[in-house]
PARO-459690 format. One record per atom (N, C-alpha, C): residue in three letters; atom name; z, y, x. Coordinates in pm, whole numbers. Layout:
N
{atom ALA; CA; {Z; Y; X}}
...
END
This chain:
181
{atom MET; N; {-5126; -1081; -975}}
{atom MET; CA; {-5050; -969; -900}}
{atom MET; C; {-5016; -802; -984}}
{atom LEU; N; {-4947; -775; -948}}
{atom LEU; CA; {-4886; -679; -983}}
{atom LEU; C; {-4989; -570; -1009}}
{atom PRO; N; {-4946; -484; -1024}}
{atom PRO; CA; {-5026; -358; -1035}}
{atom PRO; C; {-4912; -247; -943}}
{atom LYS; N; {-4980; -193; -843}}
{atom LYS; CA; {-4893; -73; -707}}
{atom LYS; C; {-4779; -79; -811}}
{atom GLY; N; {-4827; 47; -873}}
{atom GLY; CA; {-4735; 171; -978}}
{atom GLY; C; {-4590; 53; -991}}
{atom LEU; N; {-4614; -73; -1047}}
{atom LEU; CA; {-4499; -175; -1176}}
{atom LEU; C; {-4430; -205; -1023}}
{atom VAL; N; {-4501; -251; -896}}
{atom VAL; CA; {-4418; -323; -798}}
{atom VAL; C; {-4347; -227; -768}}
{atom GLY; N; {-4360; -105; -742}}
{atom GLY; CA; {-4278; 39; -709}}
{atom GLY; C; {-4206; 70; -816}}
{atom VAL; N; {-4180; 20; -933}}
{atom VAL; CA; {-4079; 23; -1019}}
{atom VAL; C; {-3982; -80; -1027}}
{atom VAL; N; {-4079; -220; -970}}
{atom VAL; CA; {-3951; -290; -971}}
{atom VAL; C; {-3915; -349; -888}}
{atom LEU; N; {-3919; -264; -769}}
{atom LEU; CA; {-3845; -221; -638}}
{atom LEU; C; {-3766; -131; -674}}
{atom LEU; N; {-3789; -30; -666}}
{atom LEU; CA; {-3660; 71; -763}}
{atom LEU; C; {-3559; 15; -861}}
{atom THR; N; {-3621; -53; -891}}
{atom THR; CA; {-3476; -113; -1001}}
{atom THR; C; {-3446; -205; -912}}
{atom VAL; N; {-3477; -301; -851}}
{atom VAL; CA; {-3377; -389; -744}}
{atom VAL; C; {-3288; -253; -661}}
{atom PHE; N; {-3359; -190; -599}}
{atom PHE; CA; {-3283; -175; -521}}
{atom PHE; C; {-3170; -41; -572}}
{atom LEU; N; {-3146; 39; -720}}
{atom LEU; CA; {-3053; 90; -755}}
{atom LEU; C; {-2992; 14; -808}}
{atom ALA; N; {-2985; -101; -849}}
{atom ALA; CA; {-2891; -208; -898}}
{atom ALA; C; {-2853; -289; -791}}
{atom MET; N; {-2884; -274; -659}}
{atom MET; CA; {-2825; -371; -567}}
{atom MET; C; {-2682; -222; -480}}
{atom ALA; N; {-2804; -64; -491}}
{atom ALA; CA; {-2641; -5; -477}}
{atom ALA; C; {-2534; 26; -567}}
{atom GLY; N; {-2612; 25; -702}}
{atom GLY; CA; {-2460; -1; -771}}
{atom GLY; C; {-2370; -57; -810}}
{atom ALA; N; {-2421; -210; -758}}
{atom ALA; CA; {-2319; -303; -726}}
{atom ALA; C; {-2196; -277; -641}}
{atom ALA; N; {-2309; -258; -526}}
{atom ALA; CA; {-2190; -246; -417}}
{atom ALA; C; {-2132; -132; -409}}
{atom ALA; N; {-2158; -14; -512}}
{atom ALA; CA; {-2060; 108; -476}}
{atom ALA; C; {-1936; 86; -638}}
{atom ASN; N; {-1973; -54; -697}}
{atom ASN; CA; {-1870; -52; -760}}
{atom ASN; C; {-1764; -184; -717}}
{atom GLU; N; {-1750; -249; -613}}
{atom GLU; CA; {-1717; -310; -491}}
{atom GLU; C; {-1576; -237; -496}}
{atom LYS; N; {-1521; -291; -481}}
{atom LYS; CA; {-1346; -264; -444}}
{atom LYS; C; {-1406; -261; -302}}
{atom GLU; N; {-1304; -213; -202}}
{atom GLU; CA; {-1295; -207; -67}}
{atom GLU; C; {-1147; -262; -36}}
{atom ALA; N; {-1156; -392; 12}}
{atom ALA; CA; {-1028; -460; 34}}
{atom ALA; C; {-934; -363; 95}}
{atom VAL; N; {-804; -390; 95}}
{atom VAL; CA; {-713; -271; 192}}
{atom VAL; C; {-629; -347; 336}}
{atom PHE; N; {-612; -490; 345}}
{atom PHE; CA; {-589; -532; 448}}
{atom PHE; C; {-656; -708; 426}}
{atom ARG; N; {-690; -727; 496}}
{atom ARG; CA; {-752; -879; 532}}
{atom ARG; C; {-737; -956; 419}}
{atom GLY; N; {-832; -895; 374}}
{atom GLY; CA; {-914; -903; 254}}
{atom GLY; C; {-836; -969; 118}}
{atom LEU; N; {-706; -824; 129}}
{atom LEU; CA; {-643; -828; -21}}
{atom LEU; C; {-698; -670; -43}}
{atom PHE; N; {-692; -730; -177}}
{atom PHE; CA; {-676; -572; -265}}
{atom PHE; C; {-594; -582; -330}}
{atom TRP; N; {-580; -366; -365}}
{atom TRP; CA; {-451; -358; -458}}
{atom TRP; C; {-488; -404; -638}}
{atom GLY; N; {-361; -457; -641}}
{atom GLY; CA; {-393; -524; -771}}
{atom GLY; C; {-379; -667; -737}}
{atom ASP; N; {-402; -731; -669}}
{atom ASP; CA; {-416; -874; -641}}
{atom ASP; C; {-226; -943; -681}}
{atom PRO; N; {-258; -1053; -714}}
{atom PRO; CA; {-138; -1140; -753}}
{atom PRO; C; {-87; -1179; -674}}
{atom LEU; N; {18; -1236; -693}}
{atom LEU; CA; {147; -1308; -537}}
{atom LEU; C; {19; -1407; -526}}
{atom ASP; N; {-4; -1565; -617}}
{atom ASP; CA; {-88; -1609; -561}}
{atom ASP; C; {-246; -1625; -463}}
{atom ALA; N; {-223; -1460; -445}}
{atom ALA; CA; {-376; -1415; -339}}
{atom ALA; C; {-274; -1446; -211}}
{atom LEU; N; {-204; -1453; -176}}
{atom LEU; CA; {-69; -1496; -49}}
{atom LEU; C; {-80; -1621; -93}}
{atom GLU; N; {-85; -1684; 37}}
{atom GLU; CA; {-51; -1818; 58}}
{atom GLU; C; {92; -1863; 176}}
{atom GLU; N; {153; -1928; 88}}
{atom GLU; CA; {296; -1987; 116}}
{atom GLU; C; {360; -1814; 168}}
{atom VAL; N; {395; -1787; 27}}
{atom VAL; CA; {512; -1664; 68}}
{atom VAL; C; {644; -1764; 120}}
{atom ILE; N; {737; -1621; 121}}
{atom ILE; CA; {887; -1667; 121}}
{atom ILE; C; {942; -1523; 86}}
{atom SER; N; {984; -1557; -26}}
{atom SER; CA; {1021; -1366; -115}}
{atom SER; C; {1179; -1335; 30}}
{atom VAL; N; {1173; -1200; 70}}
{atom VAL; CA; {1242; -1123; 125}}
{atom VAL; C; {1368; -1026; 62}}
{atom PRO; N; {1481; -976; 45}}
{atom PRO; CA; {1554; -910; -18}}
{atom PRO; C; {1523; -763; 19}}
{atom LEU; N; {1468; -664; -125}}
{atom LEU; CA; {1446; -512; -79}}
{atom LEU; C; {1485; -450; -199}}
{atom ASP; N; {1615; -346; -158}}
{atom ASP; CA; {1661; -277; -227}}
{atom ASP; C; {1576; -153; -362}}
{atom GLU; N; {1494; -227; -368}}
{atom GLU; CA; {1405; -92; -413}}
{atom GLU; C; {1411; -183; -626}}
{atom ALA; N; {1403; -82; -699}}
{atom ALA; CA; {1406; -142; -841}}
{atom ALA; C; {1292; -157; -854}}
{atom GLY; N; {1268; -295; -883}}
{atom GLY; CA; {1110; -304; -994}}
{atom GLY; C; {996; -422; -909}}
{atom VAL; N; {1039; -348; -724}}
{atom VAL; CA; {962; -469; -655}}
{atom VAL; C; {1019; -530; -610}}
{atom THR; N; {913; -646; -552}}
{atom THR; CA; {953; -794; -539}}
{atom THR; C; {886; -808; -395}}
{atom ALA; N; {960; -843; -303}}
{atom ALA; CA; {871; -836; -165}}
{atom ALA; C; {885; -1005; -73}}
{atom TYR; N; {761; -1014; -20}}
{atom TYR; CA; {717; -1139; 35}}
{atom TYR; C; {737; -1128; 180}}
{atom VAL; N; {685; -1255; 251}}
{atom VAL; CA; {637; -1259; 399}}
{atom VAL; C; {548; -1339; 403}}
{atom LYS; N; {415; -1350; 473}}
{atom LYS; CA; {363; -1501; 417}}
{atom LYS; C; {420; -1570; 575}}
{atom ARG; N; {396; -1693; 586}}
{atom ARG; CA; {393; -1830; 666}}
{atom ARG; C; {322; -1804; 732}}
{atom GLY; N; {338; -1792; 877}}
{atom GLY; CA; {218; -1814; 957}}
{atom GLY; C; {117; -1715; 913}}
{atom ASP; N; {203; -1580; 874}}
{atom ASP; CA; {132; -1485; 911}}
{atom ASP; C; {87; -1425; 1078}}
{atom ARG; N; {-32; -1403; 1060}}
{atom ARG; CA; {-88; -1363; 1208}}
{atom ARG; C; {-32; -1204; 1212}}
{atom LEU; N; {74; -1214; 1341}}
{atom LEU; CA; {141; -1059; 1317}}
{atom LEU; C; {129; -1030; 1479}}
{atom GLU; N; {-28; -909; 1427}}
{atom GLU; CA; {-58; -809; 1547}}
{atom GLU; C; {-153; -769; 1469}}
{atom LEU; N; {-203; -651; 1492}}
{atom LEU; CA; {-247; -508; 1514}}
{atom LEU; C; {-414; -502; 1554}}
{atom GLY; N; {-511; -538; 1550}}
{atom GLY; CA; {-561; -534; 1743}}
{atom GLY; C; {-503; -582; 1832}}
{atom PRO; N; {-493; -527; 1901}}
{atom PRO; CA; {-388; -571; 2031}}
{atom PRO; C; {-229; -528; 2013}}
{atom VAL; N; {-160; -489; 1899}}
{atom VAL; CA; {-70; -421; 1908}}
{atom VAL; C; {-18; -552; 1845}}
{atom PRO; N; {159; -594; 1918}}
{atom PRO; CA; {214; -732; 1822}}
{atom PRO; C; {268; -680; 1742}}
{atom LEU; N; {325; -729; 1631}}
{atom LEU; CA; {388; -731; 1491}}
{atom LEU; C; {532; -788; 1444}}
{atom GLU; N; {627; -680; 1430}}
{atom GLU; CA; {742; -768; 1407}}
{atom GLU; C; {767; -806; 1253}}
{atom TRP; N; {689; -796; 1200}}
{atom TRP; CA; {656; -867; 1108}}
{atom TRP; C; {595; -732; 974}}
{atom ILE; N; {527; -844; 873}}
{atom ILE; CA; {444; -826; 780}}
{atom ILE; C; {476; -825; 615}}
{atom THR; N; {528; -685; 561}}
{atom THR; CA; {580; -726; 393}}
{atom THR; C; {436; -656; 294}}
{atom TYR; N; {463; -770; 178}}
{atom TYR; CA; {428; -754; 78}}
{atom TYR; C; {485; -720; -40}}
{atom ASP; N; {481; -609; -106}}
{atom ASP; CA; {547; -576; -166}}
{atom ASP; C; {465; -533; -355}}
{atom PHE; N; {586; -601; -474}}
{atom PHE; CA; {503; -624; -543}}
{atom PHE; C; {543; -553; -680}}
{atom PHE; N; {497; -499; -783}}
{atom PHE; CA; {472; -392; -872}}
{atom PHE; C; {488; -486; -1008}}
{atom GLN; N; {507; -507; -1078}}
{atom GLN; CA; {455; -584; -1230}}
{atom GLN; C; {395; -687; -1176}}
{atom GLU; N; {452; -779; -1087}}
{atom GLU; CA; {351; -904; -1065}}
{atom GLU; C; {189; -847; -968}}
{atom LYS; N; {215; -747; -930}}
{atom LYS; CA; {54; -686; -844}}
{atom LYS; C; {88; -615; -717}}
{atom LEU; N; {11; -641; -644}}
{atom LEU; CA; {62; -587; -481}}
{atom LEU; C; {-25; -455; -466}}
{atom PHE; N; {97; -370; -452}}
{atom PHE; CA; {96; -217; -425}}
{atom PHE; C; {98; -159; -321}}
{atom ARG; N; {181; -217; -202}}
{atom ARG; CA; {221; -212; -42}}
{atom ARG; C; {219; -329; 2}}
{atom ILE; N; {202; -238; 174}}
{atom ILE; CA; {205; -344; 261}}
{atom ILE; C; {236; -245; 363}}
{atom THR; N; {379; -348; 455}}
{atom THR; CA; {421; -229; 510}}
{atom THR; C; {427; -362; 677}}
{atom LEU; N; {405; -252; 758}}
{atom LEU; CA; {363; -376; 828}}
{atom LEU; C; {516; -280; 974}}
{atom LYS; N; {598; -356; 1077}}
{atom LYS; CA; {674; -293; 1109}}
{atom LYS; C; {659; -342; 1278}}
{atom PHE; N; {712; -300; 1341}}
{atom PHE; CA; {665; -291; 1506}}
{atom PHE; C; {751; -261; 1608}}
{atom ASP; N; {712; -279; 1728}}
{atom ASP; CA; {848; -202; 1830}}
{atom ASP; C; {776; -95; 1837}}
{atom HIS; N; {884; -23; 1865}}
{atom HIS; CA; {859; 200; 1920}}
{atom HIS; C; {717; 173; 2026}}
{atom SER; N; {765; 87; 2139}}
{atom SER; CA; {724; 110; 2167}}
{atom SER; C; {543; 150; 2221}}
{atom HIS; N; {509; 38; 2096}}
{atom HIS; CA; {385; 52; 1991}}
{atom HIS; C; {325; 175; 1917}}
{atom PHE; N; {404; 260; 1939}}
{atom PHE; CA; {350; 370; 1828}}
{atom PHE; C; {273; 438; 1833}}
{atom THR; N; {214; 524; 1980}}
{atom THR; CA; {116; 566; 2044}}
{atom THR; C; {16; 496; 1982}}
{atom ASP; N; {-26; 344; 2026}}
{atom ASP; CA; {-127; 305; 2046}}
{atom ASP; C; {-159; 263; 1881}}
{atom ILE; N; {-70; 246; 1796}}
{atom ILE; CA; {-86; 248; 1629}}
{atom ILE; C; {-154; 341; 1593}}
{atom LEU; N; {-93; 472; 1644}}
{atom LEU; CA; {-95; 601; 1611}}
{atom LEU; C; {-308; 599; 1712}}
{atom GLU; N; {-297; 639; 1770}}
{atom GLU; CA; {-461; 643; 1793}}
{atom GLU; C; {-531; 527; 1743}}
{atom MET; N; {-510; 410; 1730}}
{atom MET; CA; {-546; 333; 1645}}
{atom MET; C; {-605; 354; 1474}}
{atom PHE; N; {-521; 454; 1432}}
{atom PHE; CA; {-515; 472; 1314}}
{atom PHE; C; {-620; 635; 1291}}
{atom ARG; N; {-630; 704; 1414}}
{atom ARG; CA; {-676; 815; 1418}}
{atom ARG; C; {-818; 790; 1434}}
{atom VAL; N; {-860; 687; 1497}}
{atom VAL; CA; {-997; 599; 1537}}
{atom VAL; C; {-1072; 591; 1411}}
{atom ARG; N; {-982; 540; 1319}}
{atom ARG; CA; {-1040; 451; 1185}}
{atom ARG; C; {-1005; 572; 1093}}
{atom TYR; N; {-916; 643; 1056}}
{atom TYR; CA; {-873; 736; 936}}
{atom TYR; C; {-945; 867; 984}}
{atom GLY; N; {-972; 899; 1062}}
{atom GLY; CA; {-933; 1073; 1130}}
{atom GLY; C; {-798; 1103; 1160}}
{atom MET; N; {-792; 1241; 1220}}
{atom MET; CA; {-714; 1339; 1197}}
{atom MET; C; {-572; 1285; 1083}}
{atom GLU; N; {-499; 1274; 1124}}
{atom GLU; CA; {-373; 1285; 991}}
{atom GLU; C; {-407; 1453; 911}}
{atom LEU; N; {-359; 1417; 807}}
{atom LEU; CA; {-350; 1540; 679}}
{atom LEU; C; {-197; 1619; 743}}
{atom GLU; N; {-116; 1522; 747}}
{atom GLU; CA; {41; 1611; 731}}
{atom GLU; C; {78; 1544; 870}}
{atom THR; N; {145; 1581; 935}}
{atom THR; CA; {250; 1560; 1019}}
{atom THR; C; {389; 1682; 1016}}
{atom ASN; N; {491; 1568; 1034}}
{atom ASN; CA; {628; 1655; 1035}}
{atom ASN; C; {656; 1712; 1201}}
{atom MET; N; {714; 1834; 1212}}
{atom MET; CA; {738; 1878; 1305}}
{atom MET; C; {806; 1822; 1425}}
{atom ILE; N; {839; 1695; 1448}}
{atom ILE; CA; {916; 1602; 1554}}
{atom ILE; C; {843; 1481; 1575}}
{atom GLY; N; {715; 1503; 1507}}
{atom GLY; CA; {583; 1374; 1543}}
{atom GLY; C; {650; 1263; 1480}}
{atom SER; N; {727; 1247; 1385}}
{atom SER; CA; {774; 1110; 1319}}
{atom SER; C; {709; 1030; 1252}}
{atom HIS; N; {676; 1142; 1165}}
{atom HIS; CA; {580; 1055; 1039}}
{atom HIS; C; {439; 1116; 1020}}
{atom TYR; N; {342; 1063; 1029}}
{atom TYR; CA; {223; 1078; 993}}
{atom TYR; C; {140; 1012; 914}}
{atom TYR; N; {35; 1081; 832}}
{atom TYR; CA; {4; 1038; 689}}
{atom TYR; C; {-153; 1106; 683}}
{atom TRP; N; {-188; 994; 587}}
{atom TRP; CA; {-327; 1024; 581}}
{atom TRP; C; {-328; 910; 474}}
{atom GLU; N; {-499; 968; 389}}
{atom GLU; CA; {-521; 924; 302}}
{atom GLU; C; {-635; 854; 245}}
{atom GLN; N; {-697; 714; 261}}
{atom GLN; CA; {-829; 687; 247}}
{atom GLN; C; {-917; 595; 76}}
{atom ASN; N; {-944; 609; -3}}
{atom ASN; CA; {-986; 582; -99}}
{atom ASN; C; {-855; 529; -169}}
{atom GLY; N; {-772; 612; -239}}
{atom GLY; CA; {-686; 566; -361}}
{atom GLY; C; {-575; 507; -252}}
{atom THR; N; {-502; 504; -119}}
{atom THR; CA; {-413; 434; -32}}
{atom THR; C; {-396; 495; 63}}
{atom SER; N; {-237; 537; 40}}
{atom SER; CA; {-157; 656; 146}}
{atom SER; C; {-99; 559; 169}}
{atom ILE; N; {-151; 559; 371}}
{atom ILE; CA; {-83; 533; 468}}
{atom ILE; C; {27; 646; 564}}
{atom SER; N; {109; 539; 618}}
{atom SER; CA; {251; 687; 687}}
{atom SER; C; {242; 588; 790}}
{atom LEU; N; {256; 650; 904}}
{atom LEU; CA; {299; 639; 1026}}
{atom LEU; C; {443; 673; 1067}}
{atom ILE; N; {558; 578; 1063}}
{atom ILE; CA; {675; 655; 1082}}
{atom ILE; C; {792; 595; 1234}}
{atom TRP; N; {841; 670; 1313}}
{atom TRP; CA; {952; 627; 1389}}
{atom TRP; C; {1063; 681; 1341}}
{atom PRO; N; {1111; 581; 1265}}
{atom PRO; CA; {1229; 602; 1189}}
{atom PRO; C; {1357; 638; 1319}}
{atom LEU; N; {1370; 792; 1322}}
{atom LEU; CA; {1487; 854; 1434}}
{atom LEU; C; {1629; 783; 1403}}
{atom MET; N; {1685; 798; 1260}}
{atom MET; CA; {1821; 706; 1263}}
{atom MET; C; {1865; 596; 1279}}
{atom ARG; N; {1742; 514; 1322}}
{atom ARG; CA; {1701; 309; 1329}}
{atom ARG; C; {1837; 304; 1502}}
{atom ASP; N; {1879; 233; 1501}}
{atom ASP; CA; {1946; 186; 1635}}
{atom ASP; C; {1877; 95; 1681}}
{atom ASP; N; {1743; 36; 1635}}
{atom ASP; CA; {1699; -102; 1604}}
{atom ASP; C; {1511; -136; 1628}}
{atom TYR; N; {1473; -25; 1738}}
{atom TYR; CA; {1345; 47; 1771}}
{atom TYR; C; {1260; -34; 1717}}
{atom ILE; N; {1279; 21; 1554}}
{atom ILE; CA; {1129; -94; 1514}}
{atom ILE; C; {1108; 95; 1406}}
{atom SER; N; {902; 74; 1412}}
{atom SER; CA; {879; 165; 1374}}
{atom SER; C; {781; 83; 1271}}
{atom PHE; N; {779; 183; 1154}}
{atom PHE; CA; {650; 137; 1037}}
{atom PHE; C; {499; 217; 1002}}
{atom ALA; N; {454; 107; 996}}
{atom ALA; CA; {285; 190; 912}}
{atom ALA; C; {297; 126; 782}}
{atom VAL; N; {277; 171; 673}}
{atom VAL; CA; {316; 165; 519}}
{atom VAL; C; {183; 184; 446}}
{atom PHE; N; {129; 140; 393}}
{atom PHE; CA; {8; 107; 309}}
{atom PHE; C; {43; 133; 127}}
{atom GLU; N; {1; 209; 117}}
{atom GLU; CA; {23; 199; -24}}
{atom GLU; C; {-86; 261; -113}}
{atom ASP; N; {-96; 211; -255}}
{atom ASP; CA; {-157; 201; -333}}
{atom ASP; C; {-128; 361; -406}}
{atom MET; N; {-158; 425; -436}}
{atom MET; CA; {-113; 540; -493}}
{atom MET; C; {-74; 591; -621}}
{atom ALA; N; {-203; 485; -722}}
{atom ALA; CA; {-137; 504; -852}}
{atom ALA; C; {-42; 388; -887}}
{atom GLY; N; {-23; 255; -818}}
{atom GLY; CA; {107; 135; -807}}
{atom GLY; C; {181; 246; -805}}
{atom ALA; N; {180; 289; -688}}
{atom ALA; CA; {330; 374; -644}}
{atom ALA; C; {384; 488; -773}}
{atom ARG; N; {285; 552; -820}}
{atom ARG; CA; {274; 650; -933}}
{atom ARG; C; {400; 584; -1075}}
{atom ALA; N; {286; 476; -1090}}
{atom ALA; CA; {337; 371; -1187}}
{atom ALA; C; {502; 359; -1136}}
{atom LEU; N; {516; 271; -1041}}
{atom LEU; CA; {642; 228; -1009}}
{atom LEU; C; {757; 346; -1012}}
{atom ALA; N; {710; 438; -962}}
{atom ALA; CA; {838; 560; -991}}
{atom ALA; C; {798; 641; -1140}}
{atom LEU; N; {741; 650; -1208}}
{atom LEU; CA; {725; 630; -1354}}
{atom LEU; C; {825; 515; -1398}}
{atom TRP; N; {866; 411; -1416}}
{atom TRP; CA; {920; 297; -1434}}
{atom TRP; C; {1057; 324; -1382}}
{atom GLN; N; {1040; 341; -1267}}
{atom GLN; CA; {1227; 346; -1221}}
{atom GLN; C; {1279; 475; -1284}}
{atom ARG; N; {1226; 594; -1286}}
{atom ARG; CA; {1291; 672; -1357}}
{atom ARG; C; {1304; 676; -1523}}
{atom GLU; N; {1193; 575; -1566}}
{atom GLU; CA; {1274; 582; -1664}}
{atom GLU; C; {1360; 444; -1666}}
{atom GLU; N; {1355; 385; -1622}}
{atom GLU; CA; {1496; 249; -1614}}
{atom GLU; C; {1622; 408; -1552}}
{atom ASP; N; {1627; 462; -1465}}
{atom ASP; CA; {1717; 509; -1487}}
{atom ASP; C; {1758; 637; -1586}}
{atom LEU; N; {1691; 662; -1640}}
{atom LEU; CA; {1743; 749; -1807}}
{atom LEU; C; {1769; 635; -1879}}
{atom LEU; N; {1752; 542; -1868}}
{atom LEU; CA; {1803; 417; -1963}}
{atom LEU; C; {1921; 378; -1911}}
{atom GLU; N; {1975; 356; -1828}}
{atom GLU; CA; {2075; 315; -1788}}
{atom GLU; C; {2177; 446; -1786}}
{atom ALA; N; {2163; 570; -1805}}
{atom ALA; CA; {2219; 684; -1799}}
{atom ALA; C; {2291; 698; -1919}}
{atom GLU; N; {2119; 636; -2047}}
{atom GLU; CA; {2223; 686; -2181}}
{atom GLU; C; {2275; 547; -2211}}
{atom GLN; N; {2247; 439; -2116}}
{atom GLN; CA; {2324; 301; -2201}}
{atom GLN; C; {2492; 354; -2128}}
{atom GLN; N; {2514; 380; -2007}}
{atom GLN; CA; {2616; 486; -1969}}
{atom GLN; C; {2711; 546; -2031}}
{atom ALA; N; {2561; 653; -2152}}
{atom ALA; CA; {2673; 748; -2201}}
{atom ALA; C; {2749; 708; -2308}}
{atom LYS; N; {2643; 601; -2399}}
{atom LYS; CA; {2701; 558; -2539}}
{atom LYS; C; {2831; 463; -2480}}
{atom THR; N; {2841; 438; -2390}}
{atom THR; CA; {2988; 318; -2360}}
{atom THR; C; {3136; 393; -2344}}
{atom LYS; N; {3107; 587; -2310}}
{atom LYS; CA; {3174; 684; -2246}}
{atom LYS; C; {3236; 658; -2329}}
{atom GLU; N; {3404; 736; -2361}}
{atom GLU; CA; {3462; 760; -2517}}
{atom GLU; C; {3395; 908; -2500}}
{atom GLY; N; {3428; 925; -2631}}
{atom GLY; CA; {3408; 1041; -2700}}
{atom GLY; C; {3199; 1075; -2675}}
{atom GLY; N; {3164; 1020; -2622}}
{atom GLY; CA; {3006; 1033; -2634}}
{atom GLY; C; {2949; 1105; -2453}}
{atom ALA; N; {2830; 1125; -2530}}
{atom ALA; CA; {2734; 1169; -2419}}
{atom ALA; C; {2797; 1311; -2339}}
{atom TRP; N; {2833; 1395; -2401}}
{atom TRP; CA; {2880; 1536; -2349}}
{atom TRP; C; {3030; 1547; -2390}}
{atom ASP; N; {3097; 1405; -2296}}
{atom ASP; CA; {3191; 1445; -2342}}
{atom ASP; C; {3264; 1453; -2129}}
{atom TRP; N; {3243; 1593; -2132}}
{atom TRP; CA; {3301; 1607; -2018}}
{atom TRP; C; {3470; 1598; -1902}}
END
């Protein structure tokens, strides 16, 4: 039998180790997926066209197209440098208020809203969350976008570098050099 003082030390050590392990655990962002997951974290994917440099987009075959009670049109999973960094849920405008209320319950009041109520924004544990009603679209589709903030910054830097490299390459091929206006 261990002395009472030693039992307390052992219990405290076990408790602190468990608390530390829980604190180091990453939180899943969507249906068991984590930011930075590789493509093989998704099962049976189909590549979809996306006009964004450096980003590849996929949909999951047989994905559950609902968020709570709200039906979704589709879900895309976006990867930069072969790592998951954005998930976009697309749904009919008629469910915009339902999703807005779900997000307010889950994430609290939005940090930002535009004046006409077509874009709401939250931040949660390194994830930006946007709820968007695109006013200029006539297909009645709205979006909820979850994005890894660090991954989005890395993508923006990469895209800027690519733009600069392309401009430099174009300048080299121009007659008279880069400053020939």
